[in-house]
C-alpha positions in Angstrom: 241.7 109.1 232.7 241.3 108.2 229.1 238.1 108.0 227.2 237.0 104.5 226.2 236.1 104.8 222.5 235.3 101.5 220.7 236.7 100.7 217.3 233.5 98.9 216.3 231.0 100.8 214.3 227.9 101.6 216.4 224.5 100.4 215.2 221.9 103.1 214.7 218.8 102.7 216.9 215.4 104.2 216.4 214.7 107.3 218.4 211.7 107.3 220.8 210.5 106.6 224.3 212.4 104.4 226.7 215.9 104.9 225.3 218.5 103.8 227.8 222.0 105.0 228.4 223.3 101.7 227.1 221.9 102.5 223.7 223.6 105.9 223.7 226.9 104.2 224.6 226.5 101.8 221.7 225.6 104.5 219.3 228.6 106.6 220.3 231.0 103.6 220.4 232.0 104.3 224.0 231.5 102.8 227.4 228.5 103.5 229.6 230.9 105.0 232.2 232.2 107.5 229.6 228.6 108.5 228.7 227.9 109.1 232.4 231.0 111.1 232.9 230.2 113.2 229.8 226.8 114.0 231.2 227.8 114.7 234.8 231.4 116.0 234.4 231.8 117.2 230.8 235.3 118.5 231.4 236.6 115.0 232.2 235.9 113.8 228.7 237.6 114.9 225.5 235.9 117.3 223.1 235.8 114.7 220.4 234.2 112.1 222.6 231.6 114.6 223.9 230.7 115.4 220.3 230.2 111.7 219.6 228.0 111.3 222.7 225.9 114.3 222.0 225.4 113.2 218.5 224.2 109.8 219.8 221.8 111.5 222.3 220.4 113.5 219.4 220.0 110.4 217.3 218.4 108.2 219.9 216.3 110.9 221.7 217.8 109.9 225.0 216.8 112.2 227.9 219.0 111.8 231.1 217.1 111.4 234.3 218.7 113.5 237.0 216.1 112.7 239.6 218.1 110.1 241.7 216.2 107.0 242.4 213.1 107.9 240.4 211.5 105.7 237.8 211.7 106.6 234.2 208.0 107.3 234.1 207.9 109.5 237.3 206.9 113.1 237.2 207.9 115.8 239.6 205.8 118.6 241.1 207.5 121.0 238.7 206.6 122.8 235.5 209.2 124.2 233.1 208.8 127.7 231.4 211.0 129.0 228.6 210.8 132.7 227.7 213.1 134.9 225.7 214.1 137.2 228.6 212.7 138.6 231.8 213.8 142.3 231.5 210.4 143.3 230.1 207.2 143.4 232.2 205.4 141.7 229.3 207.2 138.4 230.2 207.6 139.2 233.9 203.8 139.6 234.4 203.1 136.3 232.5 205.7 134.5 234.7 203.9 135.8 237.8 200.5 134.7 236.6 201.8 131.2 235.9 203.8 130.9 239.1 200.8 132.1 241.2 198.4 129.6 239.6 200.9 126.7 240.0 201.8 127.5 243.6 198.2 127.3 244.6 198.3 123.7 243.4 201.7 123.0 245.1 203.7 123.0 241.9 207.0 124.7 241.5 208.1 126.7 238.4 211.5 126.2 236.7 212.6 129.1 234.4 214.8 129.1 231.4 215.8 132.1 229.2 216.2 131.4 225.5 217.3 134.9 224.3 215.2 134.2 221.1 217.5 131.3 220.3 215.8 128.0 219.2 219.0 126.1 220.1 219.0 127.6 223.6 215.3 126.7 224.0 216.2 123.1 223.0 218.8 123.0 225.7 216.3 124.2 228.3 213.7 121.7 227.2 216.3 118.9 227.4 217.2 120.0 230.9 213.6 120.2 232.1 212.7 116.8 230.6 215.7 115.3 232.4 214.2 116.5 235.7 210.9 114.9 234.7 208.8 118.1 234.7 205.0 117.5 234.7 204.4 120.1 232.0 206.0 122.8 229.9 205.1 126.4 228.9 207.0 127.8 225.8 206.9 131.1 224.0 205.7 131.4 220.4 205.9 128.6 217.8 209.4 129.0 216.3 211.4 126.0 217.6 213.9 123.5 216.5 212.6 120.2 214.9 214.4 118.3 217.7 212.5 120.2 220.3 209.2 119.2 218.7 210.4 115.5 218.5 211.4 115.5 222.2 208.1 116.9 223.3 206.1 114.6 221.2 208.0 111.6 222.7 207.8 113.0 226.2 204.0 112.8 226.3 203.5 115.7 228.8 201.2 118.7 228.4 202.7 121.7 226.7 201.3 125.2 226.4 202.6 127.6 223.7 201.9 131.3 224.4 202.0 134.8 223.1 200.5 134.2 219.7 197.9 131.9 218.0 199.8 129.3 216.0 198.4 127.3 213.1 200.2 124.1 214.1 200.5 123.9 217.9 202.2 121.1 219.7 199.4 120.8 222.2 197.6 123.8 223.8 197.7 127.5 223.1 197.2 130.7 225.1 197.7 134.1 223.4 196.4 136.6 220.9 196.9 137.5 217.2 200.0 139.7 216.9 199.2 140.1 213.2 195.8 141.4 213.9 197.0 143.7 216.7 199.7 145.3 214.4 197.1 145.8 211.7 194.7 147.4 214.1 197.4 149.8 215.3 198.2 150.9 211.7 194.5 151.4 211.1 194.3 153.6 214.3 197.2 155.7 213.1 195.5 156.1 209.7 192.3 157.2 211.5 194.4 159.9 213.3 195.3 161.4 209.9 198.8 160.0 209.5 199.5 158.7 206.0 203.2 157.8 205.8 203.6 155.2 208.6 206.9 153.4 209.2 207.7 150.3 211.3 210.6 149.8 213.8 210.9 146.2 214.8 213.2 143.7 216.4 214.9 141.0 214.3 212.5 138.2 213.2 214.9 135.3 213.4 213.4 132.7 215.8 210.8 135.3 216.8 207.4 134.5 215.2 205.6 137.1 217.3 207.8 139.9 215.8 207.3 138.4 212.3 203.6 138.4 212.8 203.6 142.0 213.8 205.6 142.9 210.8 203.2 141.0 208.5 200.2 142.8 210.0 201.9 146.2 209.4 202.7 145.3 205.8 199.2 143.9 205.2 197.5 147.1 206.3 199.9 149.5 204.6 199.4 147.6 201.3 195.6 147.6 201.8 195.8 151.4 202.1 197.9 151.8 199.0 201.0 152.9 200.8 204.6 151.7 200.8 206.0 149.8 203.8 209.1 151.4 205.4 210.8 149.1 207.9 213.8 149.6 210.1 215.2 146.8 212.3 216.4 147.7 215.7 218.3 146.3 218.7 216.1 146.0 221.7 216.0 148.7 224.3 215.6 152.5 224.5 219.0 153.1 222.9 218.0 150.7 220.1 214.8 152.6 219.5 216.7 155.9 219.4 219.3 154.6 216.9 216.6 153.1 214.7 214.8 156.5 214.8 218.0 158.2 213.5 218.3 155.7 210.7 214.6 156.0 209.7 214.8 159.8 209.6 217.8 159.7 207.4 216.3 157.2 205.0 212.7 158.3 204.9 212.3 161.9 206.3 208.8 162.0 204.8 207.4 159.6 207.4 204.8 161.2 209.7 204.2 158.3 212.1 206.1 155.4 213.5 204.7 152.1 214.9 207.2 150.3 217.1 206.8 146.7 218.0 207.4 147.3 221.7 207.0 150.2 224.1 210.7 150.4 224.9 211.6 151.0 221.2 208.8 153.6 221.1 210.2 155.4 224.2 213.6 155.6 222.5 211.9 157.1 219.4 210.1 159.8 221.5 213.3 160.7 223.4 215.3 161.0 220.1 212.5 163.1 218.5 212.6 165.5 221.4 216.4 165.7 221.2 216.0 166.7 217.5 213.3 169.2 218.2 210.5 167.2 216.5 207.1 167.7 218.1 205.2 164.5 219.1 202.4 164.1 218.1 201.8 167.2 216.0 204.7 166.6 213.6 205.3 162.9 214.2 203.0 160.3 215.8 204.7 157.4 217.7 203.0 154.2 218.9 204.2 151.1 220.8 203.1 147.6 221.7 202.6 146.0 225.1 201.3 148.7 227.5 204.2 148.4 230.0 204.2 150.8 233.0 206.6 153.1 231.1 203.9 153.7 228.5 201.5 155.1 231.0 204.0 157.4 232.8 206.0 158.7 229.7 205.6 162.3 228.5 203.7 162.3 226.2 202.0 159.1 227.2 202.4 156.3 224.7 199.7 155.1 222.4 200.1 151.4 222.5 198.5 147.9 222.4 197.4 146.3 225.7 197.7 142.6 226.0 196.5 140.5 229.0 200.0 139.5 230.2 199.1 138.2 233.6 196.2 136.2 232.2 198.5 134.6 229.6 200.4 133.0 232.5 197.4 132.2 234.7 195.4 130.6 231.8 198.5 128.6 230.8 198.7 127.3 234.4 195.0 126.4 234.4 195.3 124.4 231.2 198.3 122.5 232.5 196.7 121.7 235.9 193.6 120.4 234.2 195.6 118.1 232.0 198.0 117.0 234.8 195.0 116.0 236.9 193.9 113.7 234.1 191.1 115.9 232.7 190.6 117.3 229.2 190.2 121.1 229.1 187.0 122.4 227.5 189.2 124.7 225.3 192.8 124.0 224.2 193.2 127.3 222.3 192.5 130.4 224.3 192.5 133.8 222.5 192.8 136.6 225.1 192.6 139.4 222.5 194.2 142.8 222.6 193.2 146.5 222.9 194.4 149.6 221.1 195.0 152.4 223.6 195.1 155.9 222.1 197.2 158.2 224.2 199.2 161.4 223.9 201.9 160.3 221.5 199.4 160.3 218.6 197.0 163.1 217.6 193.3 162.9 217.0 192.0 163.9 213.5 190.5 167.3 213.6 186.8 167.3 213.1 185.5 169.5 210.3 182.9 172.1 211.2 
C-alpha cells in the first residue's frame, strides 16, 4: 500500500483545543486514512510520511482519542503518573501513596517512566491525554515547552511533585531540595567537617538534582569554602566509581554529601575497601532515607522526605479538583528532616 501524499502545500492551522484529524491530514498533505494508519499501524507508513504527520501533530496540537466511541470531551476514571524510574523506594512509595488514594475513589493509575528525559515525558503525556485521563501527576518542573502547551490546552488538573517550583503548571506537592541540601551541609559542618564535597547525578532534565547542587554550593560559599563536585552514574557502583574519582582529585576532602542514599552506600563500601574509616576519617551522608540507609553499617546520615505523603497529597488535590471543587491549598510543602546517624561523627565537646 502506498502513502497518499498531496502535492498541494498544506495550510498552517492554529494549535489549540478541538483539533480534528482532518486538520492534521491537511497540515501534513496526506489523506485522513494515512494519518489513521500512521497512528495505529506506524510500520505501514513510510518514515518520510510519518515524519510529516508527526510534525503536523506537533504544529496543530492534535491529541488522538483512543477511547473508542467516546466523545472528545469525555474523561476516563484514570489518572496518569510520570516518574523518572521505579527502582528507588523514593518514587515507589510515592506511587503507592497516590495509587491508594485514587483506588479509594475508584480511579485507576496509569504509569509512565521518563528516565529523566523531557522528550520521553512528552510521549507519555501525549499517550495519557489520548486516553482522556482525568488528571496527571508529573515529577519536578523541567519539561518540554510542547508538554506545557499540551497540558494548558487539555484543561485537566495537574500536580507537579518532588520540589517547590516557582512557575507551576497548576498544583504542587513537595519540599525544597535546595534548602534540604543546604541543611545537610550545615549539619556536616556542625560535626566538625570542613572540606565537604558533593557527589551528584547529572542535572540535565533533573531540576531536583540541580536544586540540591545549588543548595550545596550556596552553603559552601557562605562558609568560605570551595565547592568540589563529582558527577556520578546512579547506583551503588556509580557511587563507588565517583568516590575513586573524588579521592584522586581532592584527597583533602573530609566529608562527602551524596544526593541519594544509593550513591552514599557506594561511597561507604569503597571507603571500606580502601581502609578509610567512616566516620572518623571521612564523613558520608546521603539523601532520601531509603530502607538501605537504616540497615547499612554504619547507618547512613541522610535526609528524610515524606515520600508516601507526596503521593497521597497529590491524589487528594486531584480528587478535589476532579469533583469540581477548589482545594484550599494548591501548593503543599511537606518539608524534610536531617537524620544524623553513624556515617557522620559528632563534634567532641570541650571540657
